[in-house]
Backbone bond lengths (Angstrom), bond angles and torsions (degrees), N, CA, C in turn:
res aa  C-N    CA-C-N  psi(-1)  N-CA   C-N-CA  omega(-1)  CA-C   N-CA-C  phi
1 M - - - 1.484 - - 1.631 98.72 -
2 N 1.350 106.28 138.76 1.501 115.41 173.56 1.526 107.71 -145.16
3 T 1.367 116.77 169.77 1.411 121.13 178.63 1.585 107.28 -110.28
4 H 1.332 112.32 156.29 1.524 115.33 -175.58 1.462 106.59 -149.66
5 F 1.356 113.20 133.95 1.426 121.06 171.52 1.515 111.29 -114.87
6 S 1.347 120.54 136.29 1.429 123.81 179.99 1.496 106.46 -113.97
7 P 1.389 118.80 114.22 1.509 122.43 174.90 1.464 108.32 -64.10
8 L 1.288 123.14 -19.70 1.458 120.96 177.91 1.515 115.29 -70.58
9 S 1.333 115.56 -11.88 1.408 120.86 175.30 1.485 116.51 -63.41
10 G 1.381 114.67 -24.10 1.484 119.40 -171.89 1.477 115.26 86.39
11 H 1.310 119.41 -10.42 1.460 122.15 -175.01 1.547 106.96 -86.11
12 V 1.309 115.93 164.37 1.385 122.57 173.63 1.483 110.36 -73.33
13 D 1.378 118.40 151.66 1.387 125.81 179.89 1.573 108.63 -78.23
14 A 1.302 114.25 88.81 1.501 121.51 -176.86 1.554 107.38 -142.85
15 P 1.283 117.02 147.58 1.496 122.15 -176.41 1.538 114.55 -45.16
16 E 1.319 116.71 -40.91 1.509 121.05 178.87 1.403 114.82 -63.93
17 N 1.380 119.77 -14.03 1.449 124.23 178.85 1.518 117.04 -106.34
18 Y 1.379 114.50 12.97 1.427 124.13 177.84 1.523 108.55 -91.05
19 H 1.345 117.66 147.88 1.414 126.02 173.44 1.564 105.95 -97.14
20 T 1.327 117.94 149.03 1.456 123.90 170.71 1.519 106.94 -102.70
21 L 1.356 116.49 119.27 1.450 118.59 -177.98 1.563 105.00 -107.96
22 T 1.403 114.26 129.03 1.439 121.43 -176.03 1.489 108.58 -117.07
23 W 1.365 116.30 116.14 1.519 122.59 178.36 1.515 102.74 -95.37
24 T 1.406 116.21 131.85 1.516 119.09 175.13 1.510 105.30 -128.16
25 L 1.283 118.20 130.23 1.504 125.01 166.60 1.469 111.08 -110.10
26 E 1.356 118.66 125.01 1.370 124.14 -177.71 1.541 111.05 -134.88
27 P 1.388 115.21 139.23 1.506 115.53 179.07 1.599 108.26 -71.20
28 E 1.312 113.13 142.73 1.394 118.66 178.49 1.486 113.05 -150.00
29 D 1.268 123.12 110.26 1.506 129.27 176.81 1.660 108.01 51.87
30 G 1.302 111.33 47.89 1.426 113.08 172.34 1.658 111.03 82.25
31 M 1.286 117.81 6.88 1.431 120.87 -170.91 1.623 98.92 -134.71
32 T 1.293 111.26 -176.57 1.520 121.20 -179.35 1.412 113.72 -120.30
33 R 1.258 122.91 126.11 1.511 125.77 177.73 1.526 108.40 -96.38
34 L 1.300 119.81 127.75 1.368 126.34 176.40 1.543 108.63 -109.56
35 T 1.457 116.02 117.40 1.448 116.58 179.01 1.443 111.20 -119.62
36 L 1.321 126.75 138.71 1.404 129.06 175.93 1.461 109.52 -117.37
37 A 1.294 120.66 129.13 1.514 127.42 179.56 1.526 106.45 -124.32
38 Q 1.316 117.87 138.42 1.507 125.78 174.37 1.480 108.59 -125.62
39 D 1.392 116.01 136.36 1.407 121.14 172.97 1.509 111.62 -112.70
40 N 1.227 114.63 -176.65 1.528 126.90 178.71 1.555 110.99 57.45
41 N 1.278 113.95 47.56 1.547 116.01 177.30 1.545 104.14 -85.54
42 A 1.308 113.62 142.47 1.482 122.94 -172.66 1.564 107.65 -72.56
43 S 1.366 120.77 -30.34 1.467 116.84 -178.86 1.511 105.24 -158.49
44 P 1.291 114.68 165.64 1.551 117.53 177.40 1.486 112.82 -60.68
45 G 1.333 121.84 -33.46 1.405 123.78 172.11 1.521 114.16 -62.13
46 G 1.280 114.36 -43.43 1.523 120.35 177.92 1.487 108.14 -65.49
47 A 1.284 118.01 -32.76 1.501 120.50 -175.10 1.542 106.63 -76.28
48 A 1.367 118.08 -35.98 1.439 125.86 178.54 1.600 108.51 -68.49
49 H 1.197 119.15 -38.72 1.478 126.21 -179.57 1.582 105.97 -68.60
50 S 1.271 121.25 -50.84 1.408 127.58 179.32 1.573 108.49 -57.16
51 K 1.442 114.56 -47.71 1.433 113.82 179.28 1.473 114.72 -56.73
52 G 1.302 113.96 -42.09 1.511 120.84 -176.72 1.496 110.83 -60.35
53 I 1.307 115.89 -41.67 1.498 121.40 175.86 1.471 109.65 -63.37
54 R 1.441 119.60 -46.75 1.383 121.08 -176.67 1.493 111.39 -63.41
55 D 1.384 117.17 -40.47 1.403 123.63 -176.02 1.542 111.37 -60.08
56 R 1.416 115.86 -37.81 1.478 122.40 179.10 1.430 110.83 -72.97
57 H 1.303 117.85 -35.82 1.488 124.80 -179.35 1.548 105.80 -68.09
58 L 1.302 118.25 -49.06 1.449 121.74 -177.55 1.528 110.14 -62.62
59 A 1.339 118.23 -41.32 1.389 123.73 179.46 1.620 111.38 -61.03
60 S 1.316 114.93 -39.10 1.442 120.37 171.83 1.515 113.20 -62.26
61 V 1.398 118.89 -48.93 1.319 122.16 175.88 1.571 115.69 -56.35
62 K 1.320 114.55 -42.86 1.451 122.18 175.99 1.519 109.53 -59.17
63 E 1.377 117.41 -49.91 1.474 122.11 -179.58 1.536 111.82 -53.20
64 M 1.421 112.76 -54.34 1.391 121.30 -179.20 1.542 115.26 -57.28
65 S 1.325 114.14 -41.78 1.490 118.76 179.10 1.442 115.82 -70.44
66 E 1.371 116.63 -21.55 1.472 118.50 -176.68 1.581 110.16 -96.83
67 R 1.275 118.51 3.73 1.494 118.14 176.65 1.510 107.51 -68.28
68 S 1.308 112.68 149.15 1.478 113.80 173.60 1.476 115.11 -88.16
């Protein structure tokens, strides 16, 4: 778990404007599932934007980890 502040949000750099990112690794069918969750999103649109970025990052991590 870690916290993150994005200056692109337009908000001031204050604790109430930070997101908490939670990374979870779980065994699943002989493999490992990586899940990333983020809280304290300012709006549904902001949450969707962050999810899109996370999904792309996780897809890249998956691709790199599966290379022989």
